[in-house]
C-alpha positions in Angstrom: 51.5 32.1 -54.6 50.9 33.7 -57.7 47.6 33.3 -60.5 49.7 31.7 -63.3 50.8 29.3 -59.6 47.0 29.1 -58.9 45.6 28.0 -62.3 48.8 25.4 -63.5 47.9 23.7 -60.7 44.1 23.3 -61.0 45.1 22.6 -64.9 47.1 20.2 -64.0 44.7 18.7 -61.4 42.3 18.6 -64.4 44.4 17.5 -66.6 45.1 14.2 -63.9 41.6 13.6 -63.5 39.5 13.4 -65.7 42.1 11.8 -67.7 41.8 8.8 -64.9 37.6 9.1 -64.8 38.2 9.1 -69.0 40.4 5.6 -68.6 37.6 4.3 -66.2 34.9 4.9 -68.4 36.5 2.5 -71.6 37.0 0.1 -69.0 35.2 -3.1 -69.6 31.5 -3.1 -68.3 31.9 -6.6 -66.8 34.7 -3.7 -64.6 32.4 -1.3 -64.6 29.9 -3.4 -63.3 31.4 -5.2 -60.9 30.5 -4.9 -57.3 32.3 -6.4 -54.4 29.1 -6.7 -52.4 26.5 -6.0 -52.6 25.4 -2.4 -50.6 28.5 -1.1 -52.2 28.5 1.2 -55.8 29.7 -0.5 -58.7 32.3 1.8 -61.0 30.1 2.8 -63.2 27.8 3.4 -60.5 30.8 6.0 -58.7 31.5 7.4 -62.3 27.4 8.9 -62.9 27.7 10.5 -58.9 30.8 12.0 -59.7 29.5 13.2 -62.9 25.7 14.2 -60.0 28.5 15.7 -58.0 30.5 18.3 -60.7 26.9 19.0 -61.9 25.8 20.7 -58.5 29.8 21.8 -57.9 29.6 23.6 -61.1 26.6 25.5 -60.3 27.8 27.3 -57.4 31.2 27.2 -58.4 29.9 29.9 -61.6 27.8 31.4 -59.6 30.6 32.4 -56.7 32.5 33.0 -61.1 30.6 35.3 -62.1 31.1 37.3 -58.6 34.7 37.8 -58.7 35.0 39.0 -62.5 32.0 41.6 -61.5 34.4 44.0 -59.9 38.1 43.2 -59.2 39.7 45.3 -58.5 43.8 44.5 -58.2 44.9 45.4 -55.7 43.1 43.2 -52.9 43.6 40.6 -55.7 47.4 41.1 -54.5 46.3 41.2 -51.4 44.3 38.8 -51.2 47.7 36.1 -53.3 50.3 36.9 -50.4 50.5 33.8 -48.5 48.2 32.3 -50.2 46.8 28.5 -49.6 45.2 26.7 -53.0 45.1 23.6 -50.4 45.3 22.5 -46.4 44.9 19.9 -45.0 41.4 18.6 -44.5 41.5 19.7 -47.9 43.2 17.4 -48.8 41.7 14.8 -46.8 38.8 14.9 -49.5 40.8 13.3 -51.3 41.3 10.3 -49.3 38.9 7.6 -50.4 37.4 6.2 -46.1 39.5 9.5 -45.0 36.6 10.5 -42.5 33.0 9.6 -43.3 30.5 11.4 -46.2 26.9 10.4 -46.6 26.2 10.9 -50.4 23.8 13.5 -50.6 19.7 12.2 -52.1 20.0 14.0 -55.2 23.8 12.6 -56.4 22.7 9.2 -55.8 23.4 6.8 -58.7 20.4 6.3 -60.7 22.2 3.3 -62.7 20.0 5.0 -66.0 23.1 6.8 -67.8 24.7 5.2 -69.8 28.9 5.4 -70.3 28.3 8.0 -73.0 26.2 10.0 -71.7 28.3 10.6 -68.8 31.5 11.0 -70.8 29.7 13.5 -73.1 29.3 15.0 -68.8 32.2 14.7 -68.4 33.5 16.0 -71.3 31.6 19.8 -71.0 32.2 19.8 -67.3 36.0 19.6 -67.6 35.2 22.3 -70.3 33.4 24.2 -68.1 36.4 24.4 -65.9 38.7 25.3 -67.5 36.3 27.9 -68.8 36.2 29.1 -65.3 40.2 29.1 -65.0 40.6 30.9 -67.7 38.1 33.5 -67.3 40.2 34.3 -63.7 43.9 33.6 -65.2 44.3 36.9 -63.4 43.9 36.1 -59.9 40.7 36.5 -59.3 38.7 34.0 -58.3 40.0 34.5 -54.6 37.6 37.5 -54.3 34.6 35.0 -53.8 34.4 32.9 -51.4 31.3 30.2 -50.9 30.4 27.9 -47.4 31.5 24.4 -48.1 30.3 21.8 -45.4 31.6 19.0 -46.1 34.6 18.3 -43.2 34.7 21.5 -41.7 35.7 23.3 -44.1 34.5 26.8 -44.3 34.2 29.2 -46.4 36.4 28.0 -50.2 37.3 30.4 -52.9 36.3 30.1 -56.4 39.5 28.3 -56.4 39.2 26.4 -53.8 35.8 25.1 -54.9 37.6 24.5 -58.2 39.7 22.6 -55.7 37.3 20.1 -53.8 35.2 19.2 -56.8 38.7 17.8 -58.3 39.4 16.3 -54.5 36.1 14.9 -54.5 37.0 13.1 -58.2 39.9 11.4 -57.4 38.6 9.6 -53.5 36.0 8.6 -55.6 39.3 7.2 -58.5 40.3 5.6 -55.5 36.8 3.8 -53.9 37.0 3.0 -57.7 40.0 1.6 -57.6 39.6 -1.1 -54.4 36.5 -1.9 -56.7 38.6 -3.1 -58.8 41.1 -5.0 -57.1 38.5 -6.6 -55.6 37.5 -8.2 -59.2 42.0 -8.3 -59.7 42.5 -6.2 -62.8 45.0 -3.4 -62.2 45.0 -1.1 -60.4 45.2 2.8 -62.1 47.6 5.5 -60.6 
């Protein structure tokens, strides 16, 4: 896979994911607050969780990006890109709701204190930061630094894969919101 192919794929996923998240933020308050069961998160709580998870994942992504950009070696980039795969079956499962048990860390639990406007502003900033990271690593530098990911025994992910993980995590919760919305009889988004 080429560096431009990786960047293009991630930008497409970014567009799709954040467009859908913003559409959910724009839903009527009755839809955003709907809870099909008392023990389930509302759509608004799911969106808050996504902003929290993005916050922490972006810290790791940006730290790894800086390390990858410190001493980019074109020959190593070329070597790493030979036969490169952005994703794997286990990484794809991150984007599928209920594909495996996943307990939310306490620091990523929604509190209900964030307004939709604040979440929208945070998501816009997060999207911008992701786009900036991709622009800085457009020559393949993202393959140079790997960081551990314990979720679903993924092992070590490079910076591009970490960005993909963030987007798949959001897609997982988009599916969760669709299921919740289906419970209150509104049209599902795709």
